[in-house]
PyMOL Python script that loads the backbone (N, CA, C, O; Angstrom):
from pymol import cmd

cmd.read_pdbstr("""\
ATOM      1  N   MET A   1       0.844  -1.172   0.000  1.00  0.00           N
ATOM      2  CA  MET A   1       0.000   0.000   0.000  1.00  0.00           C
ATOM      3  C   MET A   1       0.890   1.235   0.000  1.00  0.00           C
ATOM      4  O   MET A   1       2.015   1.209   0.499  1.00  0.00           O
ATOM      5  N   THR A   2       0.377   2.294  -0.556  1.00  0.00           N
ATOM      6  CA  THR A   2       1.130   3.534  -0.623  1.00  0.00           C
ATOM      7  C   THR A   2       0.224   4.713  -0.294  1.00  0.00           C
ATOM      8  O   THR A   2      -0.999   4.629  -0.408  1.00  0.00           O
ATOM      9  N   THR A   3       0.836   5.789   0.109  1.00  0.00           N
ATOM     10  CA  THR A   3       0.084   7.021   0.330  1.00  0.00           C
ATOM     11  C   THR A   3       0.150   7.929  -0.891  1.00  0.00           C
ATOM     12  O   THR A   3      -0.441   9.009  -0.897  1.00  0.00           O
ATOM     13  N   LYS A   4       0.867   7.495  -1.927  1.00  0.00           N
ATOM     14  CA  LYS A   4       0.985   8.291  -3.143  1.00  0.00           C
ATOM     15  C   LYS A   4      -0.373   8.393  -3.836  1.00  0.00           C
ATOM     16  O   LYS A   4      -1.094   7.402  -3.955  1.00  0.00           O
ATOM     17  N   ALA A   5      -0.714   9.594  -4.291  1.00  0.00           N
ATOM     18  CA  ALA A   5      -1.967   9.789  -5.014  1.00  0.00           C
ATOM     19  C   ALA A   5      -1.938   9.084  -6.363  1.00  0.00           C
ATOM     20  O   ALA A   5      -2.963   8.583  -6.827  1.00  0.00           O
ATOM     21  N   ASP A   6      -0.779   9.045  -6.987  1.00  0.00           N
ATOM     22  CA  ASP A   6      -0.635   8.423  -8.300  1.00  0.00           C
ATOM     23  C   ASP A   6       0.655   7.603  -8.307  1.00  0.00           C
ATOM     24  O   ASP A   6       1.686   8.094  -8.766  1.00  0.00           O
ATOM     25  N   PRO A   7       0.622   6.365  -7.808  1.00  0.00           N
ATOM     26  CA  PRO A   7       1.853   5.565  -7.762  1.00  0.00           C
ATOM     27  C   PRO A   7       2.368   5.272  -9.163  1.00  0.00           C
ATOM     28  O   PRO A   7       1.599   5.231 -10.123  1.00  0.00           O
ATOM     29  N   ASN A   8       3.673   5.068  -9.270  1.00  0.00           N
ATOM     30  CA  ASN A   8       4.298   4.807 -10.566  1.00  0.00           C
ATOM     31  C   ASN A   8       3.799   3.520 -11.196  1.00  0.00           C
ATOM     32  O   ASN A   8       3.601   3.458 -12.410  1.00  0.00           O
ATOM     33  N   ASP A   9       3.594   2.498 -10.390  1.00  0.00           N
ATOM     34  CA  ASP A   9       3.143   1.226 -10.935  1.00  0.00           C
ATOM     35  C   ASP A   9       2.438   0.422  -9.854  1.00  0.00           C
ATOM     36  O   ASP A   9       2.502   0.736  -8.666  1.00  0.00           O
ATOM     37  N   VAL A  10       1.770  -0.615 -10.305  1.00  0.00           N
ATOM     38  CA  VAL A  10       1.110  -1.543  -9.398  1.00  0.00           C
ATOM     39  C   VAL A  10       1.644  -2.924  -9.718  1.00  0.00           C
ATOM     40  O   VAL A  10       1.683  -3.330 -10.879  1.00  0.00           O
ATOM     41  N   ASP A  11       2.051  -3.638  -8.696  1.00  0.00           N
ATOM     42  CA  ASP A  11       2.564  -4.992  -8.871  1.00  0.00           C
ATOM     43  C   ASP A  11       1.652  -5.960  -8.147  1.00  0.00           C
ATOM     44  O   ASP A  11       0.994  -5.604  -7.170  1.00  0.00           O
ATOM     45  N   GLY A  12       1.622  -7.178  -8.631  1.00  0.00           N
ATOM     46  CA  GLY A  12       0.818  -8.200  -7.984  1.00  0.00           C
ATOM     47  C   GLY A  12       1.501  -9.544  -8.059  1.00  0.00           C
ATOM     48  O   GLY A  12       2.411  -9.755  -8.861  1.00  0.00           O
ATOM     49  N   CYS A  13       1.056 -10.440  -7.224  1.00  0.00           N
ATOM     50  CA  CYS A  13       1.539 -11.813  -7.311  1.00  0.00           C
ATOM     51  C   CYS A  13       0.361 -12.744  -7.070  1.00  0.00           C
ATOM     52  O   CYS A  13      -0.630 -12.369  -6.444  1.00  0.00           O
ATOM     53  N   TRP A  14       0.486 -13.945  -7.570  1.00  0.00           N
ATOM     54  CA  TRP A  14      -0.588 -14.918  -7.419  1.00  0.00           C
ATOM     55  C   TRP A  14       0.012 -16.279  -7.156  1.00  0.00           C
ATOM     56  O   TRP A  14       1.153 -16.562  -7.522  1.00  0.00           O
ATOM     57  N   GLU A  15      -0.787 -17.122  -6.507  1.00  0.00           N
ATOM     58  CA  GLU A  15      -0.305 -18.444  -6.126  1.00  0.00           C
ATOM     59  C   GLU A  15      -0.738 -19.487  -7.151  1.00  0.00           C
ATOM     60  O   GLU A  15      -1.907 -19.570  -7.529  1.00  0.00           O
ATOM     61  N   TRP A  16       0.232 -20.276  -7.585  1.00  0.00           N
ATOM     62  CA  TRP A  16      -0.055 -21.406  -8.465  1.00  0.00           C
ATOM     63  C   TRP A  16      -0.235 -22.611  -7.554  1.00  0.00           C
ATOM     64  O   TRP A  16       0.731 -23.094  -6.964  1.00  0.00           O
ATOM     65  N   THR A  17      -1.448 -23.091  -7.438  1.00  0.00           N
ATOM     66  CA  THR A  17      -1.735 -24.249  -6.594  1.00  0.00           C
ATOM     67  C   THR A  17      -2.404 -25.325  -7.438  1.00  0.00           C
ATOM     68  O   THR A  17      -2.683 -25.123  -8.620  1.00  0.00           O
ATOM     69  N   GLU A  18      -2.654 -26.457  -6.822  1.00  0.00           N
ATOM     70  CA  GLU A  18      -3.274 -27.568  -7.541  1.00  0.00           C
ATOM     71  C   GLU A  18      -4.699 -27.254  -7.978  1.00  0.00           C
ATOM     72  O   GLU A  18      -5.245 -27.950  -8.834  1.00  0.00           O
ATOM     73  N   VAL A  19      -5.303 -26.236  -7.417  1.00  0.00           N
ATOM     74  CA  VAL A  19      -6.670 -25.892  -7.808  1.00  0.00           C
ATOM     75  C   VAL A  19      -6.727 -24.886  -8.963  1.00  0.00           C
ATOM     76  O   VAL A  19      -7.816 -24.549  -9.425  1.00  0.00           O
ATOM     77  N   VAL A  20      -5.584 -24.407  -9.431  1.00  0.00           N
ATOM     78  CA  VAL A  20      -5.576 -23.492 -10.575  1.00  0.00           C
ATOM     79  C   VAL A  20      -5.996 -24.280 -11.817  1.00  0.00           C
ATOM     80  O   VAL A  20      -5.356 -25.266 -12.181  1.00  0.00           O
ATOM     81  N   ASN A  21      -7.050 -23.846 -12.445  1.00  0.00           N
ATOM     82  CA  ASN A  21      -7.563 -24.492 -13.647  1.00  0.00           C
ATOM     83  C   ASN A  21      -6.933 -23.808 -14.856  1.00  0.00           C
ATOM     84  O   ASN A  21      -7.263 -22.665 -15.174  1.00  0.00           O
ATOM     85  N   LEU A  22      -6.030 -24.512 -15.524  1.00  0.00           N
ATOM     86  CA  LEU A  22      -5.325 -23.919 -16.662  1.00  0.00           C
ATOM     87  C   LEU A  22      -6.268 -23.557 -17.803  1.00  0.00           C
ATOM     88  O   LEU A  22      -5.952 -22.681 -18.610  1.00  0.00           O
ATOM     89  N   ASP A  23      -7.419 -24.217 -17.882  1.00  0.00           N
ATOM     90  CA  ASP A  23      -8.390 -23.874 -18.922  1.00  0.00           C
ATOM     91  C   ASP A  23      -9.022 -22.506 -18.668  1.00  0.00           C
ATOM     92  O   ASP A  23      -9.485 -21.846 -19.598  1.00  0.00           O
ATOM     93  N   LEU A  24      -9.038 -22.089 -17.406  1.00  0.00           N
ATOM     94  CA  LEU A  24      -9.627 -20.797 -17.050  1.00  0.00           C
ATOM     95  C   LEU A  24      -8.590 -19.696 -16.845  1.00  0.00           C
ATOM     96  O   LEU A  24      -8.929 -18.512 -16.822  1.00  0.00           O
ATOM     97  N   LEU A  25      -7.322 -20.092 -16.696  1.00  0.00           N
ATOM     98  CA  LEU A  25      -6.261 -19.120 -16.438  1.00  0.00           C
ATOM     99  C   LEU A  25      -5.980 -18.293 -17.688  1.00  0.00           C
ATOM    100  O   LEU A  25      -5.765 -18.843 -18.767  1.00  0.00           O
ATOM    101  N   ASP A  26      -5.982 -17.001 -17.541  1.00  0.00           N
ATOM    102  CA  ASP A  26      -5.668 -16.117 -18.663  1.00  0.00           C
ATOM    103  C   ASP A  26      -4.201 -16.313 -19.038  1.00  0.00           C
ATOM    104  O   ASP A  26      -3.328 -16.108 -18.195  1.00  0.00           O
ATOM    105  N   PRO A  27      -3.904 -16.706 -20.287  1.00  0.00           N
ATOM    106  CA  PRO A  27      -2.516 -16.914 -20.712  1.00  0.00           C
ATOM    107  C   PRO A  27      -1.632 -15.682 -20.525  1.00  0.00           C
ATOM    108  O   PRO A  27      -0.410 -15.799 -20.447  1.00  0.00           O
ATOM    109  N   VAL A  28      -2.243 -14.513 -20.456  1.00  0.00           N
ATOM    110  CA  VAL A  28      -1.485 -13.277 -20.253  1.00  0.00           C
ATOM    111  C   VAL A  28      -0.709 -13.336 -18.936  1.00  0.00           C
ATOM    112  O   VAL A  28       0.359 -12.735 -18.818  1.00  0.00           O
ATOM    113  N   LEU A  29      -1.243 -14.061 -17.944  1.00  0.00           N
ATOM    114  CA  LEU A  29      -0.573 -14.154 -16.644  1.00  0.00           C
ATOM    115  C   LEU A  29       0.725 -14.949 -16.705  1.00  0.00           C
ATOM    116  O   LEU A  29       1.507 -14.937 -15.754  1.00  0.00           O
ATOM    117  N   LEU A  30       0.957 -15.637 -17.814  1.00  0.00           N
ATOM    118  CA  LEU A  30       2.196 -16.394 -17.991  1.00  0.00           C
ATOM    119  C   LEU A  30       3.049 -15.827 -19.119  1.00  0.00           C
ATOM    120  O   LEU A  30       4.037 -16.442 -19.519  1.00  0.00           O
ATOM    121  N   ASP A  31       2.676 -14.670 -19.627  1.00  0.00           N
ATOM    122  CA  ASP A  31       3.397 -14.042 -20.745  1.00  0.00           C
ATOM    123  C   ASP A  31       4.325 -12.954 -20.198  1.00  0.00           C
ATOM    124  O   ASP A  31       3.895 -11.847 -19.876  1.00  0.00           O
ATOM    125  N   PHE A  32       5.616 -13.306 -20.104  1.00  0.00           N
ATOM    126  CA  PHE A  32       6.601 -12.370 -19.568  1.00  0.00           C
ATOM    127  C   PHE A  32       7.442 -11.725 -20.669  1.00  0.00           C
ATOM    128  O   PHE A  32       8.450 -11.078 -20.387  1.00  0.00           O
ATOM    129  N   ALA A  33       7.022 -11.903 -21.926  1.00  0.00           N
ATOM    130  CA  ALA A  33       7.753 -11.336 -23.058  1.00  0.00           C
ATOM    131  C   ALA A  33       7.660  -9.814 -23.039  1.00  0.00           C
ATOM    132  O   ALA A  33       6.701  -9.233 -22.530  1.00  0.00           O
ATOM    133  N   GLN A  34       8.669  -9.200 -23.600  1.00  0.00           N
ATOM    134  CA  GLN A  34       8.716  -7.737 -23.754  1.00  0.00           C
ATOM    135  C   GLN A  34       8.352  -7.023 -22.453  1.00  0.00           C
ATOM    136  O   GLN A  34       7.510  -6.125 -22.433  1.00  0.00           O
ATOM    137  N   ALA A  35       9.007  -7.445 -21.366  1.00  0.00           N
ATOM    138  CA  ALA A  35       8.816  -6.817 -20.044  1.00  0.00           C
ATOM    139  C   ALA A  35       7.349  -6.829 -19.614  1.00  0.00           C
ATOM    140  O   ALA A  35       6.847  -5.855 -19.054  1.00  0.00           O
ATOM    141  N   ARG A  36       6.664  -7.953 -19.885  1.00  0.00           N
ATOM    142  CA  ARG A  36       5.283  -8.155 -19.447  1.00  0.00           C
ATOM    143  C   ARG A  36       4.313  -7.169 -20.102  1.00  0.00           C
ATOM    144  O   ARG A  36       3.327  -6.757 -19.492  1.00  0.00           O
ATOM    145  N   GLN A  37       4.603  -6.802 -21.339  1.00  0.00           N
ATOM    146  CA  GLN A  37       3.809  -5.791 -22.033  1.00  0.00           C
ATOM    147  C   GLN A  37       2.332  -6.181 -22.147  1.00  0.00           C
ATOM    148  O   GLN A  37       1.457  -5.352 -21.900  1.00  0.00           O
ATOM    149  N   ALA A  38       2.049  -7.430 -22.516  1.00  0.00           N
ATOM    150  CA  ALA A  38       0.648  -7.855 -22.670  1.00  0.00           C
ATOM    151  C   ALA A  38      -0.103  -7.747 -21.347  1.00  0.00           C
ATOM    152  O   ALA A  38      -1.267  -7.350 -21.316  1.00  0.00           O
ATOM    153  N   MET A  39       0.569  -8.102 -20.262  1.00  0.00           N
ATOM    154  CA  MET A  39      -0.022  -8.029 -18.927  1.00  0.00           C
ATOM    155  C   MET A  39      -0.352  -6.579 -18.569  1.00  0.00           C
ATOM    156  O   MET A  39      -1.431  -6.272 -18.061  1.00  0.00           O
ATOM    157  N   ARG A  40       0.593  -5.714 -18.844  1.00  0.00           N
ATOM    158  CA  ARG A  40       0.404  -4.288 -18.530  1.00  0.00           C
ATOM    159  C   ARG A  40      -0.722  -3.689 -19.356  1.00  0.00           C
ATOM    160  O   ARG A  40      -1.520  -2.896 -18.857  1.00  0.00           O
ATOM    161  N   GLU A  41      -0.779  -4.081 -20.637  1.00  0.00           N
ATOM    162  CA  GLU A  41      -1.826  -3.542 -21.502  1.00  0.00           C
ATOM    163  C   GLU A  41      -3.209  -4.018 -21.069  1.00  0.00           C
ATOM    164  O   GLU A  41      -4.166  -3.243 -21.084  1.00  0.00           O
ATOM    165  N   LYS A  42      -3.318  -5.284 -20.685  1.00  0.00           N
ATOM    166  CA  LYS A  42      -4.624  -5.835 -20.329  1.00  0.00           C
ATOM    167  C   LYS A  42      -5.064  -5.452 -18.923  1.00  0.00           C
ATOM    168  O   LYS A  42      -6.219  -5.079 -18.714  1.00  0.00           O
ATOM    169  N   TYR A  43      -4.151  -5.542 -17.956  1.00  0.00           N
ATOM    170  CA  TYR A  43      -4.522  -5.348 -16.556  1.00  0.00           C
ATOM    171  C   TYR A  43      -3.952  -4.083 -15.916  1.00  0.00           C
ATOM    172  O   TYR A  43      -4.434  -3.658 -14.866  1.00  0.00           O
ATOM    173  N   GLY A  44      -2.938  -3.478 -16.526  1.00  0.00           N
ATOM    174  CA  GLY A  44      -2.295  -2.323 -15.916  1.00  0.00           C
ATOM    175  C   GLY A  44      -1.467  -2.686 -14.704  1.00  0.00           C
ATOM    176  O   GLY A  44      -1.159  -1.831 -13.874  1.00  0.00           O
ATOM    177  N   VAL A  45      -1.103  -3.966 -14.602  1.00  0.00           N
ATOM    178  CA  VAL A  45      -0.385  -4.504 -13.446  1.00  0.00           C
ATOM    179  C   VAL A  45       0.667  -5.487 -13.929  1.00  0.00           C
ATOM    180  O   VAL A  45       0.462  -6.182 -14.925  1.00  0.00           O
ATOM    181  N   ASP A  46       1.795  -5.549 -13.227  1.00  0.00           N
ATOM    182  CA  ASP A  46       2.777  -6.612 -13.437  1.00  0.00           C
ATOM    183  C   ASP A  46       2.473  -7.703 -12.422  1.00  0.00           C
ATOM    184  O   ASP A  46       2.553  -7.465 -11.217  1.00  0.00           O
ATOM    185  N   PHE A  47       2.126  -8.897 -12.893  1.00  0.00           N
ATOM    186  CA  PHE A  47       1.854 -10.032 -12.006  1.00  0.00           C
ATOM    187  C   PHE A  47       3.018 -11.008 -12.037  1.00  0.00           C
ATOM    188  O   PHE A  47       3.563 -11.308 -13.099  1.00  0.00           O
ATOM    189  N   PHE A  48       3.392 -11.499 -10.864  1.00  0.00           N
ATOM    190  CA  PHE A  48       4.450 -12.498 -10.736  1.00  0.00           C
ATOM    191  C   PHE A  48       3.911 -13.655  -9.904  1.00  0.00           C
ATOM    192  O   PHE A  48       3.005 -13.477  -9.090  1.00  0.00           O
ATOM    193  N   LEU A  49       4.468 -14.824 -10.111  1.00  0.00           N
ATOM    194  CA  LEU A  49       4.106 -15.948  -9.246  1.00  0.00           C
ATOM    195  C   LEU A  49       4.647 -15.675  -7.852  1.00  0.00           C
ATOM    196  O   LEU A  49       5.808 -15.295  -7.700  1.00  0.00           O
ATOM    197  N   ALA A  50       3.825 -15.864  -6.847  1.00  0.00           N
ATOM    198  CA  ALA A  50       4.168 -15.505  -5.466  1.00  0.00           C
ATOM    199  C   ALA A  50       5.419 -16.206  -4.960  1.00  0.00           C
ATOM    200  O   ALA A  50       6.158 -15.643  -4.153  1.00  0.00           O
ATOM    201  N   THR A  51       5.664 -17.423  -5.423  1.00  0.00           N
ATOM    202  CA  THR A  51       6.802 -18.203  -4.920  1.00  0.00           C
ATOM    203  C   THR A  51       8.082 -17.978  -5.712  1.00  0.00           C
ATOM    204  O   THR A  51       9.142 -18.465  -5.319  1.00  0.00           O
ATOM    205  N   TRP A  52       8.003 -17.253  -6.813  1.00  0.00           N
ATOM    206  CA  TRP A  52       9.217 -16.952  -7.572  1.00  0.00           C
ATOM    207  C   TRP A  52      10.103 -16.018  -6.764  1.00  0.00           C
ATOM    208  O   TRP A  52       9.623 -15.255  -5.926  1.00  0.00           O
ATOM    209  N   ILE A  53      11.390 -16.087  -7.024  1.00  0.00           N
ATOM    210  CA  ILE A  53      12.364 -15.261  -6.312  1.00  0.00           C
ATOM    211  C   ILE A  53      12.626 -13.970  -7.081  1.00  0.00           C
ATOM    212  O   ILE A  53      12.932 -13.996  -8.273  1.00  0.00           O
ATOM    213  N   GLU A  54      12.503 -12.852  -6.392  1.00  0.00           N
ATOM    214  CA  GLU A  54      12.864 -11.549  -6.962  1.00  0.00           C
ATOM    215  C   GLU A  54      14.382 -11.463  -6.917  1.00  0.00           C
ATOM    216  O   GLU A  54      14.983 -11.563  -5.847  1.00  0.00           O
ATOM    217  N   ALA A  55      15.001 -11.276  -8.080  1.00  0.00           N
ATOM    218  CA  ALA A  55      16.456 -11.425  -8.216  1.00  0.00           C
ATOM    219  C   ALA A  55      17.264 -10.485  -7.332  1.00  0.00           C
ATOM    220  O   ALA A  55      18.262 -10.911  -6.750  1.00  0.00           O
ATOM    221  N   GLY A  56      16.875  -9.248  -7.214  1.00  0.00           N
ATOM    222  CA  GLY A  56      17.673  -8.284  -6.469  1.00  0.00           C
ATOM    223  C   GLY A  56      17.699  -8.503  -4.971  1.00  0.00           C
ATOM    224  O   GLY A  56      18.692  -8.196  -4.311  1.00  0.00           O
ATOM    225  N   SER A  57      16.609  -9.035  -4.430  1.00  0.00           N
ATOM    226  CA  SER A  57      16.497  -9.185  -2.975  1.00  0.00           C
ATOM    227  C   SER A  57      16.703 -10.613  -2.489  1.00  0.00           C
ATOM    228  O   SER A  57      17.082 -10.837  -1.340  1.00  0.00           O
ATOM    229  N   GLY A  58      16.454 -11.569  -3.360  1.00  0.00           N
ATOM    230  CA  GLY A  58      16.500 -12.969  -2.948  1.00  0.00           C
ATOM    231  C   GLY A  58      15.238 -13.422  -2.224  1.00  0.00           C
ATOM    232  O   GLY A  58      15.167 -14.556  -1.750  1.00  0.00           O
ATOM    233  N   LEU A  59      14.239 -12.543  -2.136  1.00  0.00           N
ATOM    234  CA  LEU A  59      12.969 -12.865  -1.475  1.00  0.00           C
ATOM    235  C   LEU A  59      11.959 -13.369  -2.497  1.00  0.00           C
ATOM    236  O   LEU A  59      12.063 -13.062  -3.684  1.00  0.00           O
ATOM    237  N   THR A  60      10.986 -14.141  -2.035  1.00  0.00           N
ATOM    238  CA  THR A  60       9.876 -14.461  -2.924  1.00  0.00           C
ATOM    239  C   THR A  60       9.145 -13.160  -3.240  1.00  0.00           C
ATOM    240  O   THR A  60       9.218 -12.196  -2.477  1.00  0.00           O
ATOM    241  N   PHE A  61       8.444 -13.141  -4.366  1.00  0.00           N
ATOM    242  CA  PHE A  61       7.696 -11.925  -4.695  1.00  0.00           C
ATOM    243  C   PHE A  61       6.665 -11.606  -3.616  1.00  0.00           C
ATOM    244  O   PHE A  61       6.422 -10.433  -3.334  1.00  0.00           O
ATOM    245  N   LEU A  62       6.057 -12.618  -3.009  1.00  0.00           N
ATOM    246  CA  LEU A  62       5.104 -12.366  -1.931  1.00  0.00           C
ATOM    247  C   LEU A  62       5.762 -11.605  -0.787  1.00  0.00           C
ATOM    248  O   LEU A  62       5.180 -10.654  -0.265  1.00  0.00           O
ATOM    249  N   ASP A  63       6.960 -12.006  -0.393  1.00  0.00           N
ATOM    250  CA  ASP A  63       7.676 -11.299   0.679  1.00  0.00           C
ATOM    251  C   ASP A  63       8.239  -9.963   0.197  1.00  0.00           C
ATOM    252  O   ASP A  63       8.203  -8.974   0.929  1.00  0.00           O
ATOM    253  N   PHE A  64       8.755  -9.934  -1.025  1.00  0.00           N
ATOM    254  CA  PHE A  64       9.338  -8.716  -1.591  1.00  0.00           C
ATOM    255  C   PHE A  64       8.319  -7.576  -1.633  1.00  0.00           C
ATOM    256  O   PHE A  64       8.646  -6.432  -1.315  1.00  0.00           O
ATOM    257  N   PHE A  65       7.086  -7.891  -2.025  1.00  0.00           N
ATOM    258  CA  PHE A  65       6.058  -6.859  -2.134  1.00  0.00           C
ATOM    259  C   PHE A  65       5.579  -6.360  -0.776  1.00  0.00           C
ATOM    260  O   PHE A  65       4.788  -5.419  -0.708  1.00  0.00           O
ATOM    261  N   GLN A  66       6.042  -6.973   0.292  1.00  0.00           N
ATOM    262  CA  GLN A  66       5.657  -6.537   1.637  1.00  0.00           C
ATOM    263  C   GLN A  66       6.729  -5.674   2.296  1.00  0.00           C
ATOM    264  O   GLN A  66       6.676  -5.440   3.504  1.00  0.00           O
ATOM    265  N   ARG A  67       7.701  -5.201   1.515  1.00  0.00           N
ATOM    266  CA  ARG A  67       8.767  -4.325   2.019  1.00  0.00           C
ATOM    267  C   ARG A  67       8.868  -3.115   1.100  1.00  0.00           C
ATOM    268  O   ARG A  67       8.686  -3.238  -0.111  1.00  0.00           O
ATOM    269  N   ASN A  68       9.158  -1.943   1.667  1.00  0.00           N
ATOM    270  CA  ASN A  68       9.382  -0.773   0.821  1.00  0.00           C
ATOM    271  C   ASN A  68      10.872  -0.663   0.484  1.00  0.00           C
ATOM    272  O   ASN A  68      11.666  -1.524   0.863  1.00  0.00           O
ATOM    273  N   ARG A  69      11.236   0.385  -0.221  1.00  0.00           N
ATOM    274  CA  ARG A  69      12.639   0.541  -0.645  1.00  0.00           C
ATOM    275  C   ARG A  69      13.598   0.671   0.533  1.00  0.00           C
ATOM    276  O   ARG A  69      14.779   0.348   0.403  1.00  0.00           O
ATOM    277  N   ALA A  70      13.111   1.136   1.675  1.00  0.00           N
ATOM    278  CA  ALA A  70      13.943   1.251   2.881  1.00  0.00           C
ATOM    279  C   ALA A  70      13.914  -0.044   3.697  1.00  0.00           C
ATOM    280  O   ALA A  70      14.455  -0.096   4.802  1.00  0.00           O
ATOM    281  N   ASP A  71      13.287  -1.081   3.158  1.00  0.00           N
ATOM    282  CA  ASP A  71      13.154  -2.395   3.789  1.00  0.00           C
ATOM    283  C   ASP A  71      12.234  -2.377   5.001  1.00  0.00           C
ATOM    284  O   ASP A  71      12.302  -3.263   5.853  1.00  0.00           O
ATOM    285  N   ASP A  72      11.374  -1.365   5.075  1.00  0.00           N
ATOM    286  CA  ASP A  72      10.361  -1.322   6.127  1.00  0.00           C
ATOM    287  C   ASP A  72       9.150  -2.142   5.672  1.00  0.00           C
ATOM    288  O   ASP A  72       8.877  -2.222   4.474  1.00  0.00           O
ATOM    289  N   PRO A  73       8.427  -2.748   6.609  1.00  0.00           N
ATOM    290  CA  PRO A  73       7.239  -3.508   6.215  1.00  0.00           C
ATOM    291  C   PRO A  73       6.156  -2.595   5.658  1.00  0.00           C
ATOM    292  O   PRO A  73       5.997  -1.457   6.100  1.00  0.00           O
ATOM    293  N   LYS A  74       5.421  -3.105   4.692  1.00  0.00           N
ATOM    294  CA  LYS A  74       4.280  -2.372   4.146  1.00  0.00           C
ATOM    295  C   LYS A  74       3.155  -3.361   3.885  1.00  0.00           C
ATOM    296  O   LYS A  74       3.381  -4.562   3.738  1.00  0.00           O
ATOM    297  N   GLY A  75       1.967  -2.843   3.831  1.00  0.00           N
ATOM    298  CA  GLY A  75       0.806  -3.691   3.635  1.00  0.00           C
ATOM    299  C   GLY A  75       0.598  -4.056   2.178  1.00  0.00           C
ATOM    300  O   GLY A  75       1.029  -3.346   1.269  1.00  0.00           O
ATOM    301  N   ILE A  76      -0.063  -5.164   1.984  1.00  0.00           N
ATOM    302  CA  ILE A  76      -0.488  -5.571   0.657  1.00  0.00           C
ATOM    303  C   ILE A  76      -1.958  -5.959   0.742  1.00  0.00           C
ATOM    304  O   ILE A  76      -2.496  -6.146   1.833  1.00  0.00           O
ATOM    305  N   VAL A  77      -2.593  -6.076  -0.396  1.00  0.00           N
ATOM    306  CA  VAL A  77      -3.995  -6.463  -0.462  1.00  0.00           C
ATOM    307  C   VAL A  77      -4.076  -7.896  -0.963  1.00  0.00           C
ATOM    308  O   VAL A  77      -3.449  -8.242  -1.964  1.00  0.00           O
ATOM    309  N   GLN A  78      -4.844  -8.729  -0.272  1.00  0.00           N
ATOM    310  CA  GLN A  78      -5.061 -10.107  -0.707  1.00  0.00           C
ATOM    311  C   GLN A  78      -6.474 -10.221  -1.245  1.00  0.00           C
ATOM    312  O   GLN A  78      -7.431  -9.787  -0.604  1.00  0.00           O
ATOM    313  N   ILE A  79      -6.597 -10.806  -2.423  1.00  0.00           N
ATOM    314  CA  ILE A  79      -7.901 -11.021  -3.037  1.00  0.00           C
ATOM    315  C   ILE A  79      -8.082 -12.522  -3.216  1.00  0.00           C
ATOM    316  O   ILE A  79      -7.291 -13.167  -3.905  1.00  0.00           O
ATOM    317  N   ASP A  80      -9.103 -13.072  -2.609  1.00  0.00           N
ATOM    318  CA  ASP A  80      -9.409 -14.491  -2.743  1.00  0.00           C
ATOM    319  C   ASP A  80     -10.523 -14.622  -3.773  1.00  0.00           C
ATOM    320  O   ASP A  80     -11.652 -14.191  -3.542  1.00  0.00           O
ATOM    321  N   LEU A  81     -10.192 -15.219  -4.908  1.00  0.00           N
ATOM    322  CA  LEU A  81     -11.179 -15.353  -5.974  1.00  0.00           C
ATOM    323  C   LEU A  81     -12.165 -16.478  -5.713  1.00  0.00           C
ATOM    324  O   LEU A  81     -13.169 -16.600  -6.414  1.00  0.00           O
ATOM    325  N   GLY A  82     -11.886 -17.297  -4.714  1.00  0.00           N
ATOM    326  CA  GLY A  82     -12.792 -18.398  -4.407  1.00  0.00           C
ATOM    327  C   GLY A  82     -12.858 -19.376  -5.558  1.00  0.00           C
ATOM    328  O   GLY A  82     -11.899 -19.533  -6.313  1.00  0.00           O
ATOM    329  N   GLU A  83     -13.976 -20.021  -5.683  1.00  0.00           N
ATOM    330  CA  GLU A  83     -14.143 -20.986  -6.763  1.00  0.00           C
ATOM    331  C   GLU A  83     -14.746 -20.303  -7.969  1.00  0.00           C
ATOM    332  O   GLU A  83     -15.652 -19.478  -7.850  1.00  0.00           O
ATOM    333  N   THR A  84     -14.230 -20.658  -9.132  1.00  0.00           N
ATOM    334  CA  THR A  84     -14.769 -20.145 -10.387  1.00  0.00           C
ATOM    335  C   THR A  84     -15.145 -21.332 -11.253  1.00  0.00           C
ATOM    336  O   THR A  84     -14.633 -22.436 -11.067  1.00  0.00           O
ATOM    337  N   SER A  85     -16.016 -21.106 -12.173  1.00  0.00           N
ATOM    338  CA  SER A  85     -16.396 -22.192 -13.080  1.00  0.00           C
ATOM    339  C   SER A  85     -16.571 -21.660 -14.475  1.00  0.00           C
ATOM    340  O   SER A  85     -16.892 -22.419 -15.389  1.00  0.00           O
TER     341      SER A  85
END
""", "prot")
cmd.dss("prot")
cmd.show_as("cartoon", "prot")
cmd.util.cbc("prot")
cmd.orient("prot")
């Protein structure tokens, strides 16, 4: 979370679990070509798998997104999509 009125970007992460239905998963969420351009165009967000490691910090993206640039803790928003069909 930020107090900025207009943040530079929005990042997100999602969990790949056994309940993820690949037939329903938007292929854009797995398209990392051209710096995630398709993702940005469709959603306005960069999405990463929560368990992937962010190269600069060595943290998972889930943990990385919970720290600011000064390494202070910050809040994130969790959205549970529940079951979809």
